[in-house]
VEXDREN-2710 file (C-alpha; in Angstrom, 1 decimal):
% VEXDREN-2710
k/r/px/py/pz
1/MET/67.6/110.3/49.1
2/GLY/70.9/107.3/50.2
3/GLU/72.3/107.9/46.7
4/ARG/72.5/111.8/46.4
5/ALA/73.3/111.6/50.1
6/LYS/76.7/109.5/48.1
7/THR/77.2/111.3/45.1
8/ARG/77.6/114.6/47.5
9/ARG/80.0/112.7/49.4
10/HIS/82.1/111.6/46.6
11/VAL/82.0/115.7/44.6
12/LEU/82.9/117.0/48.7
13/VAL/85.8/114.8/48.4
14/PHE/86.4/115.4/45.1
15/LEU/86.5/119.5/46.2
16/ALA/88.6/118.4/49.1
17/GLY/91.0/116.2/47.0
18/THR/91.5/119.0/43.9
19/VAL/91.9/121.8/46.6
20/VAL/95.0/120.3/48.9
21/LEU/96.6/118.6/45.4
22/LEU/96.6/122.5/44.5
23/GLY/97.6/123.6/47.4
24/GLY/100.5/121.1/47.5
25/LEU/101.2/122.0/44.1
26/LEU/101.8/125.6/45.2
27/ILE/104.2/124.8/48.4
28/ILE/106.2/122.6/46.2
29/ALA/107.0/125.5/43.8
30/ASP/107.7/127.7/46.5
31/TRP/109.5/124.8/49.0
32/PRO/113.3/125.8/48.8
33/ALA/111.3/129.4/50.0
34/ILE/109.6/127.4/53.2
35/LEU/111.9/125.6/54.0
36/ASP/114.3/128.8/54.8
37/VAL/110.9/130.5/56.7
38/ILE/111.1/126.7/58.8
39/GLY/114.7/127.4/59.0
40/LYS/114.6/130.5/61.3
41/ALA/111.3/129.7/63.0
42/ASP/111.1/129.9/67.4
43/TRP/108.7/126.6/67.8
44/VAL/108.8/128.0/71.6
45/LEU/106.5/130.9/70.3
46/LEU/103.8/127.8/69.4
47/LEU/103.1/127.6/73.3
48/PRO/101.3/130.6/74.1
49/ALA/99.2/130.0/70.9
50/LEU/98.5/126.6/72.4
51/ALA/97.4/128.3/75.3
52/MET/95.1/130.9/74.2
53/THR/93.5/127.6/72.4
54/ALA/92.7/126.1/75.3
55/ILE/91.3/129.0/76.5
56/SER/89.0/130.0/73.1
57/TYR/87.8/126.3/73.6
58/ALA/87.4/126.9/77.9
59/CYS/85.4/130.7/76.7
60/LEU/83.4/128.1/73.6
61/GLY/82.9/125.2/76.5
62/TYR/81.5/127.3/79.3
63/SER/79.3/129.9/77.3
64/PHE/77.3/127.0/76.0
65/ALA/77.1/125.7/80.0
66/GLU/75.5/129.9/80.4
67/VAL/73.1/129.3/77.7
68/SER/72.3/126.3/78.7
69/HIS/71.1/127.0/82.2
70/LEU/69.2/129.6/80.3
71/LEU/67.1/127.3/78.7
72/ASP/67.0/125.1/82.8
73/ILE/68.9/122.2/81.7
74/PRO/69.3/120.2/84.4
75/ILE/73.2/119.7/84.1
76/GLY/76.0/121.0/85.9
77/ARG/77.9/123.8/84.2
78/ASN/81.4/121.9/84.1
79/ARG/79.6/119.1/82.6
80/LEU/78.2/120.8/80.2
81/ALA/81.6/123.0/79.2
82/ALA/82.1/119.8/78.5
83/ILE/80.0/118.5/76.5
84/GLY/80.2/121.8/74.7
85/PHE/84.4/121.1/74.1
86/VAL/84.2/118.0/72.6
87/SER/81.2/118.6/70.4
88/SER/82.7/122.8/69.7
89/VAL/86.1/120.2/68.3
90/LEU/83.6/118.0/66.1
91/ASN/81.7/120.1/64.4
92/HIS/85.2/122.6/63.5
93/LEU/86.4/119.7/61.9
94/VAL/83.5/118.3/60.0
95/GLN/81.7/120.8/58.4
96/SER/78.0/119.4/58.4
97/GLY/75.4/122.4/59.4
98/GLY/76.1/121.0/62.9
99/VAL/74.6/117.2/62.4
100/VAL/78.0/115.4/63.3
101/GLY/79.1/117.9/66.8
102/TYR/75.1/118.4/68.2
103/GLY/74.6/115.2/67.4
104/VAL/77.3/113.2/69.5
105/ARG/76.1/116.6/72.2
106/TYR/72.3/115.7/72.5
107/ALA/73.5/111.8/72.8
108/LEU/75.4/112.7/75.7
109/MET/72.3/115.3/76.8
110/GLN/69.5/112.8/76.8
111/ARG/71.3/110.4/79.5
112/GLU/70.0/113.9/81.7
113/ARG/66.3/113.1/80.3
114/VAL/66.9/116.3/78.4
115/PRO/64.8/117.0/75.2
116/LEU/66.1/117.1/71.8
117/ASN/63.8/120.6/71.7
118/ASP/65.9/122.1/74.2
119/VAL/68.9/120.6/72.9
120/LEU/68.5/122.0/69.5
121/ALA/67.0/125.6/71.4
122/ALA/70.7/125.5/73.3
123/SER/72.3/125.1/70.3
124/ILE/70.5/127.1/67.3
125/LEU/71.2/130.0/70.7
126/HIS/74.4/129.5/71.1
127/PHE/75.6/129.3/67.9
128/TYR/74.6/133.0/67.0
129/LEU/75.2/134.4/70.1
130/THR/79.0/132.8/69.0
131/SER/79.1/133.8/65.5
132/LEU/77.5/137.6/65.8
133/ALA/81.0/138.9/66.6
134/MET/82.3/137.1/63.5
135/GLN/79.3/138.4/61.5
136/ALA/79.9/141.6/62.9
137/ILE/83.4/141.5/62.4
138/LEU/83.9/140.6/58.8
139/PRO/82.4/143.9/57.0
140/LEU/84.6/145.5/59.0
141/GLY/87.4/142.7/57.3
142/PHE/86.5/143.9/53.7
143/LEU/86.4/147.2/54.5
144/TYR/90.0/146.5/55.5
145/LEU/91.2/144.6/53.4
146/PHE/89.8/147.8/50.4
147/SER/91.6/150.0/52.2
148/HIS/95.1/148.8/52.2
149/ALA/95.3/145.8/49.5
150/GLU/95.6/146.3/45.6
151/LEU/92.2/144.5/44.4
152/SER/90.8/144.0/41.1
153/ARG/87.6/145.8/40.5
154/ALA/86.0/142.6/39.9
155/VAL/87.2/141.5/43.7
156/SER/86.0/144.5/44.5
157/ILE/82.7/144.5/43.1
158/ALA/82.4/140.5/44.7
159/LEU/83.8/141.4/48.1
160/GLY/81.3/144.7/48.0
161/ALA/78.7/142.1/47.2
162/ALA/79.7/139.6/49.7
163/THR/79.6/142.0/52.3
164/LEU/76.2/143.5/51.5
165/VAL/75.1/139.5/51.7
166/LEU/75.7/139.1/55.2
167/ILE/74.7/141.7/56.7
168/VAL/71.1/140.8/55.2
169/ILE/72.0/136.9/56.8
170/PHE/72.7/139.3/59.8
171/VAL/69.1/140.6/60.3
172/VAL/67.6/137.5/59.0
173/GLU/68.8/135.5/61.7
174/SER/68.4/138.2/64.4
175/LEU/64.6/138.8/63.6
176/LEU/64.7/134.3/63.7
177/VAL/65.8/134.8/67.4
178/PHE/64.5/137.7/68.7
179/ARG/61.2/138.4/66.8
180/SER/58.6/135.2/68.1
181/GLN/55.8/136.5/65.8
182/THR/58.8/136.2/62.4
183/ARG/60.2/133.1/63.5
184/ARG/57.1/130.9/64.3
185/SER/55.2/132.0/60.4
186/LEU/59.0/130.8/59.4
187/LEU/58.2/127.2/61.3
188/SER/54.7/127.3/60.6
189/GLY/55.9/127.3/56.9
190/ILE/58.4/124.4/57.3
191/GLY/56.2/122.6/58.9
192/TRP/53.0/122.6/56.2
193/ILE/55.7/121.8/53.9
194/ALA/56.7/118.7/55.1
195/LYS/53.5/117.8/55.6
196/ARG/52.5/118.1/51.3
197/ILE/55.9/116.2/50.9
198/VAL/56.8/113.1/53.4
199/ARG/53.2/112.9/55.0
200/LYS/54.5/113.7/58.4
201/ASP/52.7/116.4/60.8
202/LEU/55.7/117.9/62.3
203/GLN/54.1/121.1/64.2
204/PRO/54.4/119.4/68.0
205/GLY/58.0/118.8/67.8
206/LEU/58.3/122.7/65.9
207/ALA/55.8/124.3/68.5
208/ASP/58.0/122.5/71.7
209/PHE/61.3/123.5/69.8
210/ASP/59.8/127.7/69.4
211/ALA/58.8/127.1/73.2
212/ALA/62.5/126.1/73.7
213/MET/64.2/129.1/72.3
214/THR/61.3/131.5/73.5
215/ARG/62.5/130.4/77.1
216/GLY/66.3/130.8/76.6
217/ILE/65.6/134.9/74.8
218/ALA/63.3/135.3/78.1
219/GLY/65.8/133.9/80.7
220/MET/68.0/136.4/79.0
221/ARG/66.4/139.5/79.3
222/ARG/65.6/137.9/82.6
223/ARG/69.1/137.6/84.0
224/PRO/71.3/140.0/82.4
225/LYS/73.9/139.5/84.4
226/SER/73.9/136.0/82.2
227/ALA/74.0/137.5/79.3
228/THR/76.6/139.6/80.0
229/VAL/78.9/136.7/81.2
230/ILE/78.3/135.1/77.5
231/GLY/79.4/137.9/75.8
232/LEU/82.7/138.5/77.4
233/LEU/83.3/134.3/76.7
234/VAL/82.4/135.0/73.3
235/LEU/84.5/137.6/72.5
236/VAL/87.7/135.9/74.6
237/ASP/86.6/133.1/72.5
238/TRP/87.4/134.8/68.9
239/PHE/90.5/137.0/70.6
240/GLY/91.3/134.1/71.6
241/SER/91.6/132.0/68.8
242/ALA/92.8/135.1/66.6
243/LEU/95.6/135.1/69.0
244/ALA/96.8/131.7/68.4
245/LEU/96.8/132.6/64.6
246/GLY/99.3/135.5/65.6
247/PHE/101.5/133.5/67.2
248/CYS/102.0/131.2/64.5
249/PHE/103.0/134.5/62.8
250/GLU/104.9/135.0/66.0
251/ALA/107.3/131.7/65.6
252/LEU/107.8/132.4/61.6
253/GLY/109.3/135.4/62.6
254/SER/106.0/137.2/60.9
255/PRO/104.4/139.5/63.4
256/LEU/101.0/141.2/62.2
257/ALA/99.7/144.6/62.6
258/PRO/96.5/144.1/64.6
259/GLY/94.2/144.6/61.4
260/VAL/96.1/142.5/58.6
261/LEU/95.7/140.2/61.9
262/PHE/92.1/139.8/62.4
263/THR/91.2/140.1/58.2
264/GLY/93.2/137.8/57.6
265/PHE/91.4/135.6/60.2
266/VAL/88.1/135.7/60.1
267/ILE/87.8/136.3/56.5
268/GLY/90.2/132.7/56.0
269/ILE/87.5/131.5/58.8
270/MET/84.2/132.0/57.0
271/ALA/84.9/131.1/53.7
272/GLY/86.2/127.5/55.3
273/VAL/82.5/127.1/57.0
274/LEU/81.3/128.8/53.7
275/SER/83.0/126.3/51.8
276/ALA/81.4/123.0/53.5
277/LEU/84.2/120.7/53.3
278/PRO/85.7/119.1/56.3
279/ALA/87.7/121.4/58.5
280/GLY/87.4/123.8/55.4
281/ILE/90.5/121.9/54.6
282/GLY/92.0/123.7/51.7
283/VAL/90.2/126.7/50.9
284/GLN/89.9/128.3/54.6
285/ASP/94.1/127.7/54.8
286/GLY/93.6/128.6/50.7
287/SER/92.1/132.5/51.6
288/MET/94.2/133.0/55.2
289/ALA/97.2/132.7/52.4
290/GLY/95.6/135.0/50.2
291/VAL/94.4/137.5/52.0
292/PHE/97.5/137.5/54.2
293/THR/100.3/137.8/50.8
294/LEU/97.6/140.6/49.6
295/LEU/97.9/142.5/52.8
296/GLY/101.6/142.7/52.0
297/VAL/102.9/139.4/53.3
298/GLY/105.0/136.7/52.4
299/PHE/103.4/133.6/50.7
300/GLU/105.7/131.5/52.8
301/GLU/105.3/132.8/55.4
302/ALA/101.6/132.8/55.6
303/VAL/100.8/129.4/54.4
304/LEU/103.0/128.3/57.1
305/ALA/101.2/129.8/59.5
306/ALA/98.1/128.4/58.1
307/LEU/98.5/125.3/58.4
308/LEU/100.3/125.7/61.8
309/PHE/97.1/127.2/62.7
310/ARG/95.3/124.1/61.4
311/GLY/97.3/121.9/63.5
312/VAL/97.7/124.2/67.2
313/PHE/94.1/125.4/66.8
314/TYR/91.7/121.6/65.1
315/LEU/94.3/118.7/65.8
316/VAL/95.4/119.2/68.8
317/PRO/92.0/120.0/70.6
318/TYR/90.9/116.8/68.6
319/LEU/93.2/115.1/70.6
320/VAL/92.8/116.4/73.7
321/SER/88.7/115.9/73.5
322/LEU/88.9/112.2/73.5
323/GLY/89.7/112.3/76.6
324/PHE/86.9/114.4/77.7
325/TYR/84.6/112.0/75.4
326/TRP/85.3/108.9/77.0
327/ARG/85.2/110.9/80.7
328/LEU/81.7/111.9/79.1
329/ALA/80.9/109.2/77.3
330/PRO/80.6/106.1/80.8
331/ARG/78.6/108.0/82.9
332/ALA/75.8/108.5/79.7
333/ALA/76.0/104.7/79.7
334/SER/75.2/104.0/83.3
335/ALA/72.4/106.4/82.9
336/GLN/71.1/104.5/79.6
337/GLN/71.0/101.3/81.7
338/VAL/69.0/103.2/84.8
339/ASN/66.4/104.7/82.4
340/PRO/66.4/102.6/79.2
END
């Protein structure tokens, strides 16, 4: 198992290196035009991009706090929001199925005697709710691309198939979250497979997880105001992150129409997530640049805006999150000493 993990890491490093190298060659080939764009840029407009980034992450953190309170997790709202912010930044930087970010989240929350199943249930429910808007907008983004860009037949078929697959995934996710019978059937199957293959009985833990998920959904139905607040926070989160990208284009002197901005943003972000590469490096930037170019944006502006967005939306929040982590960690350490 260790060898497989090592091989997978080597493959991911190779793919990331290849994508970055190809992107670098494209940039070098167009370097004079890129320098011209940089010279004309208005860097003051990066300040609103940073402001939109701050609003986006604040909404992301507080939406996690609201979801956690639906499961009656006994931690203050501001602390939960800080934990949600730190762990989400890590999840954005390291595409590992949420393992890294959620691992840090559990490490910070277990000191408050929060069970692992509650942390997992809150994280999965929060992930579903935050990805809901993105998955709903993505098919619209593909349709916008169909109608506003000249695409080959092969690309059109591929995009159509991808749209159908995403719709199916969205329906399946919704059934697993909101239909307890479907979720229990899946969890029962996972427990059966685990018992046959690894000879370990996971049913008690899976049953606790199912109970926590059921509690969260019941909390949403019991407290519609909280559900509405979560929905509003999620919408502001996504709009804020898209506007951060929009201001990166504004800084480079290339303002975008709303349809172009949201299409390139949604497709680029999802491509980065599905790539499984750290922070979608290369894939997200290349996808964004490619989509924006198809929609009539200059290649140089599209590449630079994608790179600026990476710095504004990933690097800067990561540096800020280090301060939040060091504020959260001492309290966690002291709680561990009190409750060994």
